[in-house]
FIGU-621139 format. One record per atom (N, C-alpha, C): x, y, z. Coordinates in steps of 0.2 Angstrom, whole numbers, plus 5000, padded with zeros to 4 digits. Atoms other than C-alpha are relative to their C-alpha. Layout:
N
XYZ ...
# end
This chain:
156
500349954999 500149995000 500350084999 499649934998 500750174998 500050055003 500249944995 500950325008 499550025000 500549975002 499650425000 499349964999 500850014998 498250304999 500049965007 500150044993 498450245020 499750075002 500449964995 497250315030 500050015007 499750014991 497950265046 500650055002 499549974999 499150405051 500249975005 499349994994 500850385060 500350055003 499549934997 502050485070 500450004994 499649975008 503050555054 499750004996 500349985006 501750565043 500050074998 500049935003 501750725034 499450004995 500650005004 500150785027 499650085001 500149955002 499050905019 499350015002 500949994997 497450975028 499750064995 500449965006 496151055016 499550025003 500749994999 494651155018 499950044992 500449935008 493751295004 500550044999 499749945000 494851405010 500749994997 499450015002 496451335005 500249935004 499750064997 497651205013 500750025006 499749984995 498751195027 500749924999 499750054999 500451075029 500549985007 499950024991 500950975045 500349935001 499650084998 501950815052 499749995006 500450034996 501050715064 500849975005 499150004994 502650715081 499849975007 500550034994 501450645094 499449995000 500550014998 500250555100 499750005009 500249994992 499250605118 499549945000 500950074998 498050465127 499650044999 500749954999 496850625130 499950044995 500049965004 497050745116 500249974993 500250025007 497350635102 500950014995 499449985002 498850695088 500150075001 499849935000 499850835088 500550014994 499849975005 500150935074 500750034999 499549954999 501751025070 499950034993 500049975007 501151155057 500350054997 499249965002 502351225045 499750084996 500049955002 502451395037 500149974992 499950005007 502151395019 500450034996 499749955004 503251475008 499750014994 500549995007 501951474994 499949934997 500150085002 502051314981 500649975004 499650064999 502951184989 500049934996 500150075005 503551024980 499749945005 500250064997 502850874986 500349945003 499650064996 504250794995 499850015008 499950004993 503850745014 500750015003 499149984995 505850765019 500050074998 500149935002 505650955011 499650015003 500549984996 504150985020 500150015006 499950004995 504650925035 500450025003 499349964998 506251035036 499750075000 500249925000 504951195034 500350035008 500249974994 504951315049 499349995005 500450024997 503551265061 499650105002 500549934997 502151415063 499850005006 500450014995 501151325075 499949935002 500150094999 500851155085 499350005003 500650004995 499151105092 499849934998 500250075000 498050945093 499650004994 500550005005 496850895079 500049934999 500350065002 495850745075 500149974992 499750015007 497150695060 499649914998 500350055003 496350505058 499450004998 500749975004 494650565056 500050034995 500049985006 495150695046 500249954995 499850025004 496050565035 499449964995 500450085002 494550435034 499650064996 500549985003 493450585028 500250064994 499750005004 494650635016 500250084999 499849924998 495050825023 500650014999 499250005000 496950765027 500149954992 499750065004 498050685014 500549985002 499450004997 499450595020 500550004993 499450015007 500950635007 500449985000 499650044999 502150535015 500250025007 499649974993 503350525030 500850024998 499449965000 504850595036 500349995007 499950014993 505950575051 499850075006 500249954998 505450705064 500650045003 499149964997 506850845068 500349995006 499850024992 507750805084 499650065004 500449944994 507050975091 499450014999 500850005000 505250925088 499849945003 500350074998 505450745095 499850025009 500149994994 505350815114 499150014999 500749984998 503450835118 500050075003 500149934997 503151025122 499650005005 500649974994 502551115135 499450054996 500449955003 501051175133 499550055007 500349964993 499951335143 499350014998 500849975000 498251365147 499750005006 500049944993 497251465158 499449955004 500450014994 496051435171 499450035002 500549945000 494851585168 499850024994 500249975007 493951655155 500050075000 500049924999 494151835162 500850034998 499550015005 495351885150 500450075005 499949944995 495652035165 500649975003 499850054994 496351895175 500849994997 499250015005 498351915171 500449925003 499750054997 498751785185 499749925000 500350075000 497751625176 500349964996 499750055003 498851535169 500449925002 499850054999 499651365169 500549964997 499550035007 500951245160 499949945001 500150065001 500651075155 500449944995 499750045004 501850935150 499849954996 500350065002 500750805143 499949965006 499950034995 500950725161 499850025005 500249964995 500850845173 499850084999 500249955002 500251025174 500250055008 499849964995 500851165186 499850074999 499949935000 500451345191 500450055000 499549965000 501351485185 499950065001 500349944999 500051645187 500150034994 499949975006 500751755173 500649974995 499950035003 501451715159 500850054999 499549945001 503351785155 500149994991 500050005009 503951825135 500149934997 499950075004 504351655131 499449935001 500550034999 503051565140 499350014995 500449995003 501951665130 500149964992 499850055008 502751575113 499649935000 500550084998 501951405121 499450004996 500750005002 500651325112 499650005004 500650004994 498751335120 499949935000 500550075000 498151155125 499350004999 500650005003 496851135115 500049974994 500150035005 496051035100 499850044996 500549955004 495451135083 500049954994 500250035006 494651075069 500650024993 499550005006 495251065051 499850084997 500249965003 494251225046 500650075005 499849944996 495051335063 500949994998 499350025000 496951245058 500250054994 499949975007 496751315040 500250074999 500249934999 496151475044 500750045001 499349964997 497651515055 500649994996 499449995002 499051435045 499950034995 499849955003 498451555030 500250065003 499749934996 498451705041 500850015004 499249984998 500251675048 499849995007 500150014991 499451635066 500649975004 499650054997 500651585078 499849995008 500350034993 500351505096 500050065003 500149954998 500751675102 499450065000 500849975003 499151755094 499549995006 500650044996 498151645106 500150035007 499949944993 497851805121 499649975004 500749984996 496251735128 500349995008 
# end
């Protein structure tokens, strides 16, 4: 079975996620027991060769959890191929999450490493660059990718 015809994603798969608005290129780097597939969404410099090894070397624009298996089954995501996960993307990232919906609350932040979480209160500038602990759908993922969105843009 060719990589492109495979519907069940595996770690290292490079995928194209499509909506009516356009598409995003990403790599599946981790699977979390509760949140599912962790995707690294790449900056797309425009037209990119369909070479998974070259795509996997693009700069990461943002990271998020995404229901990749369901998206592949529905034809929303296409497995382009597979490539090794770059060394700097192999460790599971630390995520930030808020415990309050009050945007005025400055000390509402927690960090999570995939297993444990701890309160930090206010975020440092480097912690503001961390991804948020969330699962997004295909529409939001592609919208963010096309808009040049970054993890630091999430301010809720």
